[in-house]
Steps between C-alpha positions, in 0.01 A plus 500: 500500500431410139301756302323486166743760360805292594348184356400681180856631453641148553253344253582763237871423531438123495294533183768719341763237583292233328408707193861611447628153596742650749607246765701771677195722541289206618764390752537855633143466629572193713671468836820292463332223704155548345287210382308461174218247459437465126200272556396295804634188325841638406802500729520825698799704388714657771743787458628698206684212331189281487275786389748616232523149359119479477465842335778433251384145419126565498467838335805669354543403138186281496240776491442810290237770449414484871211697649444507878241660725406466864224605734532517877223302668598535867771634726557387857770606743716205390421427135315607190285305256490596133342357189728503200456439132751459225514402140807418298636307207666170596790509257542125459148450365406851389179471703354793690443392859271678743553476874268586788612460857534614858809621687548507875790736577675559832723810508748604768557860613735559203230375260695186420288191452563241769234256380331482159222250429325466167211301359410518131351341191581553135314460177599312305677304774877498492619167357636295790839463334534880479375592845768685698 
């Protein structure tokens, strides 16, 4: 059964992986067959290869001065819901972007994410050409 403590630990590690831009840390949190929904309109990524490509293409080297926080909103037996916020510098433009979103996280008994769904907005919006 998922608990708030387990979800909190996972979110802390996920945030650390983003802030330090460590694809290996991020991937260590996902089941090898896990899925990652970046937005409802983006192709769902499946497995470590897909998720690594997204992390490396959409974050590593493109962002700096990253700040991340999260707040658990609900925990059920099967999944947790968290609100997250981040701000960072988008290196290509030098703009500071702010993000506000929701995660839905399914963890297995080993605390590996089997399904990760995210919804978010940014201000200013990411230019379409630069969106991961």
